[in-house]
C-alpha positions as CSV (number, residue, x, y, z in Angstrom):
1,X,-110.3,12.0,-311.8
2,X,-110.4,9.5,-308.9
3,X,-110.0,10.2,-305.3
4,X,-108.6,7.5,-303.1
5,X,-108.6,7.0,-299.3
6,X,-107.2,4.2,-297.2
7,X,-109.1,3.3,-294.3
8,X,-107.9,1.0,-291.5
9,X,-111.0,0.6,-289.2
10,X,-114.9,0.6,-289.2
11,X,-114.6,4.0,-287.2
12,X,-112.8,5.4,-289.9
13,X,-115.5,4.2,-292.7
14,X,-118.2,5.6,-290.6
15,X,-116.4,9.0,-290.2
16,X,-115.8,9.2,-294.1
17,X,-119.4,8.4,-294.6
18,X,-120.7,11.1,-292.1
19,X,-118.2,13.8,-293.6
20,X,-119.7,13.0,-297.0
21,X,-123.3,13.1,-295.7
22,X,-123.2,16.5,-294.4
23,X,-122.3,17.6,-297.9
24,X,-125.2,15.9,-299.8
25,X,-127.9,17.8,-301.4
26,X,-131.4,16.7,-302.4
27,X,-131.3,14.4,-305.5
28,X,-127.6,13.3,-305.1
29,X,-126.8,9.9,-306.4
30,X,-124.2,7.6,-304.9
31,X,-123.4,4.2,-306.3
32,X,-121.7,1.6,-304.2
33,X,-119.6,-1.3,-305.5
34,X,-117.7,-3.7,-303.3
35,X,-117.5,-7.5,-302.7
36,X,-119.7,-9.0,-300.0
37,X,-118.3,-8.0,-296.5
38,X,-116.4,-4.7,-298.1
39,X,-118.5,-2.5,-296.0
40,X,-121.4,-1.2,-298.2
41,X,-124.0,-1.5,-295.4
42,X,-121.9,0.1,-292.9
43,X,-121.1,3.1,-295.1
44,X,-124.7,3.5,-296.1
45,X,-125.7,3.4,-292.2
46,X,-123.2,6.1,-291.6
47,X,-124.3,8.2,-294.4
48,X,-128.0,7.8,-292.9
49,X,-126.7,8.8,-289.6
50,X,-125.0,11.9,-291.1
51,X,-128.3,12.7,-292.6
52,X,-130.1,12.7,-289.3
53,X,-131.8,9.2,-289.8
54,X,-132.4,7.7,-286.4
55,X,-134.3,4.5,-287.8
56,X,-132.2,1.3,-288.0
57,X,-130.7,1.1,-291.5
58,X,-130.0,-2.4,-293.1
59,X,-129.6,-3.9,-296.4
60,X,-132.6,-4.1,-298.7
61,X,-131.6,-7.1,-300.2
62,X,-134.8,-8.8,-300.4
63,X,-137.0,-5.7,-300.9
64,X,-134.6,-3.9,-303.4
65,X,-135.6,-0.5,-301.8
66,X,-135.8,0.9,-298.3
67,X,-136.7,4.7,-297.8
68,X,-135.8,6.8,-294.8
69,X,-136.6,10.4,-293.4
70,X,-133.9,12.6,-292.1
71,X,-132.5,15.9,-293.0
72,X,-132.8,14.7,-296.5
73,X,-134.8,11.6,-297.4
74,X,-132.8,8.7,-298.3
75,X,-133.5,5.8,-300.9
76,X,-131.4,2.8,-300.3
77,X,-131.4,0.3,-303.0
78,X,-129.7,-2.9,-303.3
79,X,-130.2,-4.0,-306.8
80,X,-128.3,-7.4,-306.7
81,X,-131.4,-9.5,-307.4
82,X,-132.3,-7.4,-310.5
83,X,-129.2,-8.9,-312.4
84,X,-131.3,-10.5,-315.2
85,X,-134.2,-8.1,-315.0
86,X,-135.5,-5.9,-317.9
87,X,-138.3,-4.3,-315.9
88,X,-138.7,-0.6,-315.8
89,X,-138.9,0.0,-312.1
90,X,-139.6,3.8,-312.1
91,X,-135.9,4.7,-311.7
92,X,-136.7,8.0,-312.8
93,X,-139.0,8.9,-309.8
94,X,-136.3,7.7,-307.4
95,X,-133.3,9.2,-309.0
96,X,-134.8,12.7,-309.9
97,X,-136.7,13.3,-306.8
98,X,-135.7,15.2,-303.5
99,X,-134.0,12.1,-301.9
100,X,-130.5,11.1,-301.7
101,X,-130.1,7.8,-303.4
102,X,-127.4,5.3,-302.8
103,X,-127.5,2.1,-305.0
104,X,-125.4,-0.9,-304.1
105,X,-124.3,-3.2,-307.0
106,X,-125.1,-0.4,-309.3
107,X,-123.3,-1.9,-312.3
108,X,-126.4,-4.2,-312.8
109,X,-128.5,-1.3,-313.7
110,X,-125.7,0.9,-315.4
111,X,-127.9,1.6,-318.4
112,X,-130.7,3.1,-316.1
113,X,-128.4,5.3,-314.0
114,X,-128.2,9.0,-314.3
115,X,-125.0,10.3,-316.1
116,X,-124.4,12.6,-313.1
117,X,-123.5,10.5,-309.9
118,X,-120.9,9.6,-307.5
119,X,-119.5,6.2,-308.0
120,X,-117.7,4.8,-304.8
121,X,-115.6,1.5,-305.0
122,X,-114.9,-0.2,-301.8
123,X,-112.1,-2.7,-301.9
124,X,-111.6,-4.9,-299.0
125,X,-107.8,-5.3,-298.2
126,X,-108.0,-7.3,-295.1
127,X,-110.3,-7.6,-291.9
128,X,-110.0,-3.9,-291.2
129,X,-108.5,-2.1,-294.1
130,X,-110.5,-0.8,-297.2
131,X,-109.5,1.3,-300.2
132,X,-112.2,3.6,-301.0
133,X,-112.0,5.1,-304.5
134,X,-114.6,7.9,-305.3
135,X,-115.2,8.7,-309.0
136,X,-117.3,11.7,-309.6
137,X,-119.5,12.0,-312.7
138,X,-120.4,15.6,-313.3
139,X,-119.5,19.0,-311.8
140,X,-121.6,18.7,-308.9
141,X,-119.8,15.4,-307.6
142,X,-116.3,16.9,-308.6
143,X,-116.9,19.7,-306.4
144,X,-118.2,17.4,-303.6
145,X,-115.2,15.3,-303.9
146,X,-112.8,18.3,-303.9
147,X,-114.6,19.4,-300.5
148,X,-114.4,16.0,-299.1
149,X,-110.8,15.2,-299.9
150,X,-109.1,18.8,-299.4
């Protein structure tokens, strides 16, 4: 099942992300896909805010991973630079810990991702409009989407 929401402003993106954040549990995995400028980092910053993280959150493009402390810890990964890498980077320690993990460009490490996760696709329609598609994998994430989209 897919859940879709049309967003018409950055404020609506932030509100959706914060609504999601208050429902997240330790160990939750979110994958984010979308072209450059689609709003992945804006969405992640707002999830972080919803988790009570006060540090500035920015894209970990050059470091691959940034970690933040809040109500729940947050692992923010940008795996774009790993497109041709076959290295084991210790995903299990990240994905099966107590932190919420948000992975940008997750399709590049598809084979390393947990089977259960919430995949989020952001499609940029114009300067302000976005189409968010939430695809839950597993009962936990189906329930999360039902709550978020009721």
